[in-house]
C-alpha positions in Angstrom: 47.1 51.0 -16.7 44.0 49.0 -17.3 45.6 46.9 -20.0 48.7 46.4 -17.8 46.5 45.1 -15.0 44.8 42.6 -17.3 48.1 41.4 -18.6 49.5 40.8 -15.1 46.3 39.0 -14.0 46.4 36.7 -17.0 50.1 35.8 -16.5 49.6 35.0 -12.8 46.5 32.9 -13.7 48.5 30.9 -16.3 51.2 30.1 -13.8 48.6 29.0 -11.2 46.7 26.9 -13.8 49.8 25.1 -15.0 50.8 24.4 -11.4 47.3 23.1 -10.6 47.2 20.9 -13.7 50.6 19.4 -12.8 49.3 18.5 -9.3 46.2 17.1 -10.9 48.1 14.9 -13.2 50.3 13.6 -10.4 47.4 12.7 -8.0 43.8 12.7 -9.2 42.8 11.1 -5.9 43.5 14.4 -4.1 40.4 15.9 -5.8 37.3 16.0 -3.7 35.0 14.0 -5.9 32.3 13.6 -3.2 32.1 9.9 -3.8 32.3 7.4 -1.0 33.7 3.9 -1.5 30.3 2.3 -0.9 28.9 4.0 -4.0 27.2 6.8 -2.2 27.8 10.5 -2.5 28.9 11.5 1.1 28.3 15.2 0.6 24.6 14.7 -0.1 24.1 11.5 1.9 26.0 12.7 5.0 24.1 16.0 4.9 20.8 14.1 4.9 21.9 12.0 7.8 23.0 15.1 9.7 19.6 16.6 9.2 18.0 13.5 10.7 20.4 13.4 13.7 19.7 17.0 14.5 15.9 16.4 14.5 14.1 15.8 17.7 11.8 13.3 16.1 13.3 11.3 13.3 12.0 7.9 12.2 13.1 5.2 9.7 11.4 3.0 7.2 10.5 0.2 9.7 8.8 2.8 11.9 6.7 4.0 8.9 5.6 0.5 8.0 4.5 -0.2 11.6 2.6 3.1 11.4 1.0 1.9 8.2 -0.7 -0.9 10.1 -2.9 1.8 11.6 -4.0 3.1 8.2 -7.8 3.5 8.2 -8.2 1.7 4.9 -6.4 -1.3 6.3 -8.4 -1.2 9.6 -11.5 -1.3 7.5 -10.3 -4.4 5.8 -9.5 -5.9 9.2 -13.1 -5.3 10.4 -14.4 -6.9 7.2 -12.3 -10.0 8.0 -13.7 -10.1 11.5 -17.2 -9.7 10.1 -16.8 -12.7 7.6 -15.3 -14.8 10.5 -18.5 -14.2 12.5 -20.6 -15.0 9.5 -18.7 -18.3 9.1 -19.4 -19.2 12.7 -23.1 -18.4 12.2 -23.2 -20.8 9.3 -21.5 -23.5 11.4 -24.1 -23.4 14.2 -26.9 -23.9 11.7 -26.3 -27.6 12.1 -27.5 -27.4 15.7 -31.2 -28.0 16.4 -33.5 -25.2 17.5 -35.5 -25.2 20.7 -38.2 -22.6 21.2 -40.2 -22.0 24.3 -43.4 -20.0 24.5 -46.2 -19.2 27.0 -49.7 -18.2 26.0 -52.4 -16.5 28.2 -55.6 -16.3 26.3 -59.0 -14.9 27.2 -61.9 -16.5 25.3 -65.4 -15.1 24.8 -68.1 -17.3 23.1 -71.7 -16.5 22.2 -73.0 -19.4 24.3 -75.5 -19.8 27.1 -72.9 -21.4 29.4 -69.1 -20.9 29.8 -69.1 -18.0 27.5 -66.0 -16.4 29.0 -63.0 -18.2 30.3 -59.2 -18.1 30.4 -56.6 -20.6 29.2 -52.9 -20.8 29.8 -50.5 -22.9 27.7 -46.8 -23.7 27.7 -45.1 -25.0 24.5 -41.6 -26.5 23.9 -40.7 -26.9 20.2 -37.6 -28.7 18.9 -36.7 -28.7 15.2 -33.7 -30.4 13.5 -32.8 -30.3 9.8 -31.8 -33.9 9.0 -31.1 -33.4 5.3 -31.2 -30.1 3.4 -29.9 -31.3 0.1 -26.3 -30.5 1.1 -27.3 -26.8 1.3 -26.0 -26.4 4.9 -22.6 -27.9 4.4 -22.1 -25.9 1.2 -23.2 -22.7 3.0 -20.5 -23.3 5.6 -17.9 -23.9 2.8 -19.0 -20.7 1.0 -18.6 -18.6 4.2 -15.2 -20.2 4.8 -14.0 -19.3 1.3 -15.4 -15.8 1.7 -13.4 -15.5 4.9 -10.2 -16.6 3.3 -10.8 -14.2 0.4 -11.2 -11.3 2.8 -8.1 -12.3 4.7 -6.1 -12.3 1.4 -7.6 -9.0 0.3 -6.6 -7.5 3.7 -3.0 -8.7 3.2 -2.9 -7.3 -0.4 -4.2 -4.0 0.9 -1.4 -4.0 3.6 1.3 -4.7 1.0 -0.2 -2.1 -1.3 0.0 0.5 1.4 3.5 -0.5 2.3 4.5 0.0 -1.4 2.9 3.5 -1.4 4.8 4.3 1.8 8.1 3.2 0.3 7.4 5.2 -2.9 6.8 8.4 -0.9 9.8 7.5 1.4 12.4 7.3 -1.3 10.8 10.1 -3.3 11.3 12.2 -0.1 15.0 11.4 -0.1 15.3 12.0 -3.8 13.8 15.5 -3.4 15.9 16.2 -0.3 19.1 15.3 -2.2 18.0 17.5 -5.1 17.3 20.3 -2.6 20.7 20.1 -1.0 22.3 19.9 -4.4 20.4 23.0 -5.5 21.4 24.8 -2.3 25.0 24.1 -2.9 24.7 25.2 -6.5 23.1 28.4 -5.3 26.0 28.9 -2.8 28.5 28.5 -5.6 26.5 30.9 -7.9 26.3 33.5 -5.1 30.1 33.2 -4.6 30.6 33.7 -8.3 28.2 36.7 -8.3 30.3 38.3 -5.5 33.6 37.7 -7.4 32.2 38.8 -10.8 30.7 41.9 -9.2 34.1 43.0 -8.0 35.6 42.3 -11.5 32.8 44.2 -13.1 33.4 47.2 -10.8 37.0 47.2 -11.9 36.0 46.9 -15.5 37.5 43.5 -15.9 34.3 41.7 -17.1 31.0 42.5 -18.8 27.6 43.1 -17.4 26.4 40.1 -19.4 28.3 37.6 -17.2 27.1 39.2 -14.0 23.4 39.3 -15.0 23.6 35.8 -16.3 24.8 34.6 -13.0 22.1 36.6 -11.2 19.5 35.0 -13.5 20.9 31.5 -12.7 20.7 32.4 -9.0 17.1 33.4 -9.3 16.3 30.3 -11.2 17.9 28.2 -8.5 15.9 29.9 -5.8 12.8 29.1 -7.7 13.8 25.5 -8.1 14.6 25.3 -4.4 11.1 26.7 -3.4 9.5 24.1 -5.8 11.6 21.3 -4.3 10.6 22.3 -0.7 7.0 22.0 -1.7 7.6 18.6 -3.2 9.3 17.5 0.1 6.3 18.8 2.1 4.0 16.8 -0.2 6.0 13.7 0.5 5.9 14.3 4.2 2.1 14.9 4.3 1.5 11.8 2.2 3.5 9.7 4.6 1.7 11.1 7.6 -1.6 10.4 5.8 -0.6 6.8 5.1 0.9 6.0 8.5 -1.0 8.3 10.9 2.5 9.3 12.3 4.0 12.7 12.8 7.7 13.3 12.4 10.2 16.1 11.6 12.7 14.2 9.4 13.3 10.7 8.2 16.3 8.4 8.5 17.3 6.7 5.2 17.3 2.9 5.4 18.0 0.4 2.6 15.9 -2.6 1.5 17.5 -6.0 1.4 18.1 -7.4 -2.1 15.1 -9.6 -2.9 15.2 -13.2 -4.1 14.3 -13.7 -7.7 11.2 -15.9 -7.2 7.5 -15.6 -7.9 4.7 -16.3 -5.4 1.0 -16.1 -5.7 0.0 -12.5 -5.0 -2.6 -11.9 -2.4 -5.1 -10.3 -4.8 -4.9 -13.5 -6.9 -5.5 -15.6 -3.8 -8.5 -13.4 -2.9 -10.0 -13.8 -6.4 -9.4 -17.6 -6.3 -11.3 -17.9 -3.0 -14.1 -15.7 -4.4 -14.5 -18.3 -7.2 -14.6 -21.1 -4.7 -17.3 -19.2 -2.8 -19.4 -18.9 -5.9 -19.0 -22.6 -6.6 -20.3 -23.5 -3.2 -23.1 -20.9 -3.5 -24.2 -22.6 -6.7 -24.3 -26.0 -5.0 -26.7 -24.6 -2.4 -29.3 -24.6 -5.2 -30.3 -28.2 -5.6 -33.2 -30.5 -6.6 -33.1 -32.7 -3.6 -35.9 -33.0 -1.1 -35.4 -31.8 2.5 -36.1 -33.8 5.6 -36.6 -32.3 9.0 -37.5 -33.6 12.5 -39.9 -31.8 14.9 -40.9 -32.5 18.4 -43.5 -30.3 20.2 -44.5 -30.7 23.9 -47.6 -28.8 25.1 -48.7 -28.3 28.7 -52.1 -26.8 29.4 -51.6 -24.9 32.6 -55.2 -23.7 32.8 -57.9 -25.6 31.0 -61.2 -24.1 29.7 -64.0 -24.1 32.3 -66.2 -26.3 30.2 -63.5 -29.0 30.2 -63.1 -28.8 34.0 -66.9 -29.0 34.4 -67.3 -32.0 32.1 -64.7 -34.7 32.9 -66.0 -36.7 30.0 -64.5 -34.1 27.6 -61.0 -34.3 29.4 -59.5 -36.7 26.8 -60.1 -34.2 24.0 -58.2 -31.5 25.9 -55.4 -33.2 27.8 -53.3 -31.5 30.5 -50.1 -32.3 28.5 -49.2 -33.8 25.2 -46.2 -34.5 22.9 -46.2 -34.5 19.1 -43.1 -35.7 17.2 -42.6 -36.4 13.5 -40.7 -36.0 10.2 -41.4 -33.5 7.4 -40.3 -34.2 3.9 -40.5 -31.4 1.4 -39.9 -31.4 -2.4 -40.4 -28.5 -4.8 -42.0 -29.7 -7.9 -42.4 -26.7 -10.1 -39.2 -24.7 -9.3 -36.9 -26.7 -11.6 -36.9 -24.3 -14.5 -36.2 -21.2 -12.4 -33.7 -23.1 -10.4 -31.8 -24.2 -13.5 -31.7 -20.7 -14.9 -30.4 -19.4 -11.6 -27.7 -22.0 -11.5 -26.7 -21.2 -15.1 -26.5 -17.5 -14.2 -24.2 -18.2 -11.3 -22.1 -20.6 -13.4 -21.5 -17.9 -16.0 -20.3 -15.5 -13.3 -17.9 -18.2 -12.0 -16.5 -18.7 -15.5 -16.0 -15.0 -16.0 -14.1 -14.8 -12.7 -11.9 -17.7 -13.7 -11.0 -16.0 -17.0 -10.2 -12.9 -15.0 -8.0 -15.0 -12.7 -6.1 -16.4 -15.7 -5.6 -12.9 -17.0 -4.2 -11.6 -13.7 -1.9 -14.6 -13.3 -0.4 -13.9 -16.7 -0.1 -10.3 -15.8 1.8 -11.2 -12.6 4.3 -13.3 -14.7 4.7 -10.3 -17.0 5.2 -7.9 -14.1 7.8 -10.2 -12.4 9.9 -10.2 -15.6 9.4 -6.4 -16.1 10.4 -5.4 -12.5 13.3 -8.0 -12.5 14.7 -6.2 -15.5 14.0 -2.8 -14.0 15.9 -3.8 -10.9 18.9 -4.9 -12.9 18.8 -1.7 -15.0 18.5 0.4 -11.8 21.6 -1.3 -10.4 23.5 -0.6 -13.6 22.4 3.0 -13.5 24.1 3.5 -10.2 27.5 2.5 -11.7 27.0 4.7 -14.8 25.8 7.7 -12.9 28.7 7.4 -10.4 31.1 7.4 -13.3 29.3 10.4 -14.8 29.5 12.3 -11.5 33.2 11.6 -11.2 33.8 12.9 -14.7 31.5 15.9 -14.3 33.3 16.8 -11.0 36.8 16.6 -12.5 35.6 18.6 -15.6 33.9 21.3 -13.4 36.9 21.7 -11.2 39.3 22.2 -14.1 36.9 24.5 -16.0 36.3 26.6 -12.9 40.0 27.2 -12.6 40.2 28.2 -16.2 37.1 30.4 -15.8 38.7 32.1 -12.8 41.7 32.8 -14.9 39.4 34.1 -17.7 40.6 31.4 -20.1 37.1 30.1 -20.9 33.9 32.0 -21.4 31.0 32.2 -19.1 28.8 29.9 -21.1 31.3 27.0 -20.9 31.6 27.5 -17.1 27.9 27.6 -16.6 27.5 24.5 -18.6 30.1 22.7 -16.6 28.5 23.9 -13.4 25.0 22.7 -14.4 26.4 19.4 -15.6 28.2 18.8 -12.3 25.1 19.4 -10.2 22.8 17.6 -12.6 25.1 14.6 -12.4 25.1 14.8 -8.7 21.3 14.8 -8.6 21.1 12.0 -11.1 23.5 9.9 -9.0 21.5 10.4 -5.8 18.3 9.7 -7.7 19.7 6.4 -9.0 20.4 5.3 -5.4 16.8 6.0 -4.4 15.4 4.5 -7.6 17.3 1.2 -7.0 15.6 0.9 -3.6 12.2 1.7 -5.1 12.7 -1.0 -7.8 13.5 -3.5 -5.1 10.1 -2.7 -3.4 8.4 -2.9 -6.8 9.8 -6.3 -7.5 9.0 -7.7 -4.1 5.4 -6.5 -4.3 4.7 -7.6 -7.9 6.4 -11.0 -7.5 4.1 -11.8 -4.5 6.6 -11.6 -1.7 6.2 -9.8 1.5 7.8 -6.3 1.7 8.3 -6.4 5.5 10.5 -9.5 5.1 13.2 -7.4 3.4 13.2 -4.3 5.7 16.2 -4.4 8.0 
């Protein structure tokens, strides 16, 4: 009776298989290939969107970039910019004259027979103005201005760098979510097969090897699912760390296709302004004399007693007096040290210029590299989509044959793995394409936020 049952089962399976193959040859479009016309896998993509729609707090890429503006590292750079701006203002006001007022109350004791103890009170107003400082003041202002521009460019580079890190974690998150959903569907299929094969094994229609192999694959999938959940949690924590935002899930957004052009990256701008600052700093060291104007007014509020008692001495100690003049200073023996100091600073400037040339060449190389990476990433979508379609058709047919016991378990398991691997590869290619857009935008010197819809 056992052999009769097997014979009947095989005959019925053959008839069903031929009928299915006929329908397949007539209309392949009736197969559920899980491919959407806009080159996205709806089974994975739609499930990800459903997860976002069910969440009470779901945010998109634009929200994450807004949150990235509160990043503590970026805020530190903003404060540095504000500090350099204040420093530039301080340098500008150095052109203004200085006016100092002072009041002095003095008790005098002398070892004399008369007027040995008396008080004096004096008020002074002192005005100073640097007329010529060897162009040191103007070059100081230029140095502070270049330092300010350098810090602004460094802040913008830090912002773009953080944006890139956010985008990397963002699309890695969706890559891992798509793999998680794919693994879960694979596990569901394996569990369904385990249930079916268990019944066949109980009836003596299959071997223990097939059943245990399926259970082994199910355990492996559960392990991979746990590992993928951890990766998703890592992506989520990194995004929260970078943006100071809390969220449940993310909405998947696309980046606009960038224009193929190269602009000066902000780190290069910052380095260029640092070189300018060092040039102006070197110019502050000069061999010119300095010229300054001073004007001091003194009013003696309380004169010494011996002056008041002897009017003849009053001209030597007037009630008030004003002294004005010019001071010219020239350092005669500092030339050697000054020359060595200027040479030292010049060597530092030349080193920075060589570093700038190196980084400019590096940007040109990066622009070409990521342009090619972007083109290859786009081609990968087409090839992975075709691979997924073929793997899905192959799996559906092999599964029917496996259900009819016309192919062995190894062939079925290989088709199952190939199908879900192709599905994961396809979804990964979609996310990789978006990531390569961001890489090209960043390394070509463009602004990432200009391409976020």
